[in-house]
C-alpha positions as CSV (number, residue, x, y, z in Angstrom):
1,X,71.2,91.7,33.7
2,X,71.3,88.9,36.1
3,X,70.7,85.6,35.8
4,X,67.2,86.2,36.9
5,X,66.8,88.6,34.7
6,X,67.5,86.7,31.4
7,X,64.9,83.2,33.2
8,X,62.0,86.2,33.0
9,X,62.7,87.2,29.1
10,X,62.8,83.7,28.2
11,X,59.5,83.2,30.6
12,X,57.6,85.9,28.7
13,X,59.2,85.1,25.8
14,X,57.3,81.0,26.2
15,X,54.4,82.8,27.4
16,X,53.9,85.0,24.5
17,X,53.8,81.5,21.8
18,X,50.1,81.2,20.2
19,X,48.6,77.6,19.8
20,X,47.4,77.3,16.4
21,X,44.2,75.1,15.2
22,X,46.5,72.0,14.3
23,X,48.0,72.0,18.1
24,X,51.7,73.5,17.3
25,X,52.8,76.8,18.9
26,X,54.1,79.6,17.5
27,X,55.6,83.4,17.8
28,X,53.2,86.3,16.7
29,X,54.9,88.5,14.6
30,X,56.5,89.4,11.7
31,X,56.6,87.1,9.0
32,X,58.4,87.2,5.4
33,X,56.2,89.0,3.2
34,X,56.8,86.5,0.5
35,X,54.7,83.8,1.9
36,X,51.7,85.8,2.0
37,X,52.6,87.5,-1.6
38,X,52.3,83.9,-2.7
39,X,49.2,83.1,-1.9
40,X,47.5,86.0,-3.3
41,X,49.6,85.8,-6.5
42,X,49.3,82.0,-6.9
43,X,45.9,82.1,-8.8
44,X,46.5,85.4,-10.6
45,X,49.7,83.2,-12.3
46,X,48.2,80.1,-12.5
47,X,45.3,81.9,-14.1
48,X,48.0,82.9,-16.9
49,X,49.8,80.1,-17.4
50,X,52.6,80.9,-14.5
51,X,55.8,80.1,-15.0
52,X,55.7,77.6,-18.2
53,X,54.9,80.8,-20.1
54,X,57.6,83.3,-18.7
55,X,60.0,80.5,-19.6
56,X,58.3,79.8,-23.3
57,X,58.4,83.2,-23.5
58,X,62.0,83.2,-22.9
59,X,63.9,80.6,-24.8
60,X,61.5,80.8,-27.9
61,X,64.2,80.6,-29.7
62,X,65.5,77.3,-28.4
63,X,62.1,76.0,-28.2
64,X,60.2,76.7,-31.6
65,X,64.2,77.2,-33.4
66,X,65.2,80.3,-35.4
67,X,63.0,80.2,-38.6
68,X,59.2,79.7,-36.1
69,X,60.5,82.0,-33.8
70,X,61.5,85.0,-36.6
71,X,57.5,84.3,-37.4
72,X,55.3,83.5,-34.2
73,X,55.2,84.5,-30.1
74,X,53.1,82.5,-27.9
75,X,50.5,84.8,-26.1
76,X,49.3,82.8,-23.9
77,X,48.5,80.0,-22.0
78,X,44.6,78.3,-21.2
79,X,44.6,76.1,-18.3
80,X,43.3,73.8,-21.0
81,X,46.7,73.3,-22.8
82,X,45.8,75.8,-25.4
83,X,48.7,78.1,-26.0
84,X,47.6,80.5,-28.3
85,X,50.2,82.0,-30.4
86,X,50.7,85.1,-33.1
87,X,52.2,84.7,-35.9
88,X,53.4,86.4,-38.8
89,X,50.7,86.0,-42.1
90,X,52.8,84.9,-44.4
91,X,53.9,82.4,-42.6
92,X,50.7,81.4,-40.3
93,X,50.0,78.3,-43.2
94,X,53.1,76.4,-42.4
95,X,53.1,77.0,-38.5
96,X,49.3,75.2,-39.3
97,X,50.7,72.7,-40.7
98,X,53.4,72.2,-38.8
99,X,51.4,72.5,-35.4
100,X,51.7,68.9,-34.1
101,X,55.6,69.3,-34.1
102,X,55.3,72.6,-32.2
103,X,53.5,70.9,-29.7
104,X,56.5,68.2,-29.6
105,X,58.7,70.2,-29.4
106,X,57.3,72.4,-26.8
107,X,56.3,69.5,-24.3
108,X,60.0,67.7,-25.3
109,X,61.6,71.1,-24.1
110,X,59.6,70.4,-20.7
111,X,59.7,67.0,-20.1
112,X,55.8,66.9,-19.8
113,X,52.6,67.7,-22.0
114,X,52.5,71.2,-21.5
115,X,50.4,71.9,-24.9
116,X,47.6,69.9,-26.2
117,X,47.1,72.2,-29.0
118,X,47.6,75.6,-30.5
119,X,45.3,78.5,-31.4
120,X,46.8,80.8,-34.0
121,X,46.8,84.0,-34.5
122,X,47.4,86.0,-37.1
123,X,49.2,89.9,-37.4
124,X,52.4,91.7,-36.4
125,X,54.6,90.4,-34.2
126,X,54.9,92.5,-30.5
127,X,58.7,91.5,-31.0
128,X,61.1,92.6,-33.9
129,X,63.8,89.9,-35.1
130,X,66.3,89.0,-33.0
131,X,69.6,90.8,-34.1
132,X,71.4,87.4,-33.8
133,X,68.7,85.8,-36.0
134,X,70.0,87.8,-39.3
135,X,72.5,86.8,-41.9
136,X,75.3,87.6,-41.8
137,X,78.4,88.5,-44.1
138,X,80.7,86.3,-45.5
139,X,84.2,87.1,-43.6
140,X,87.1,88.1,-45.7
141,X,90.0,85.7,-46.4
142,X,91.8,87.9,-44.1
143,X,89.2,87.7,-41.3
144,X,89.5,84.1,-42.0
145,X,92.7,83.9,-41.9
146,X,93.1,85.6,-38.8
147,X,90.8,84.3,-37.1
148,X,92.3,80.7,-37.5
149,X,95.6,82.1,-36.5
150,X,93.9,83.9,-33.2
151,X,92.4,80.0,-32.7
152,X,95.4,78.1,-33.3
153,X,96.7,77.4,-30.0
154,X,93.6,75.7,-28.7
155,X,93.9,72.5,-29.0
156,X,90.4,70.5,-28.0
157,X,89.0,70.3,-31.2
158,X,85.6,71.3,-29.5
159,X,86.0,74.5,-28.0
160,X,88.0,75.1,-30.8
161,X,84.5,74.8,-33.0
162,X,82.9,76.1,-30.6
163,X,85.1,79.6,-30.2
164,X,85.5,79.3,-34.4
165,X,81.4,79.7,-34.6
166,X,81.4,82.3,-31.8
167,X,84.2,84.5,-33.8
168,X,82.8,84.2,-37.2
169,X,79.4,85.5,-35.6
170,X,81.3,88.4,-34.0
171,X,83.3,89.1,-37.0
172,X,80.5,88.8,-39.4
173,X,77.8,90.6,-37.3
174,X,80.3,93.5,-37.4
175,X,80.7,96.1,-40.2
176,X,83.6,94.9,-42.9
């Protein structure tokens, strides 16, 4: 390809630029689908609680704590900051009594006021209690000493304690 042909190709490319209403120029053609999809999906996601509800559901045990997480589940988040919380009928009165603390924990987790009030709905929870939250059996003496022997070479006390907790939970969850 000669230099003249390259120059002609550049001029043709420049000629295809389109002026948009704000005065800038752009090339017509393919654009990323993500921009178009985001414009369509954004109002729907915002109407149904957006990413906040997804984070609430995925981190519910960390936000609410193990005892509350086994007895409740966040369902929907309205625009006004009302969180619809499905609760086990046995724990409904206790959760209603502690609702201000639940709201405080949620808002503290997000670092801003996300939830203003709770709407409790009694009924069965959609998910079974996580296996990690169930009671683990105590370790036998031999299991405890074997775990301690494996941790002997670890100098850092925080790491040793964390690995000890992990080991106890793994061994305690398994059958003897």
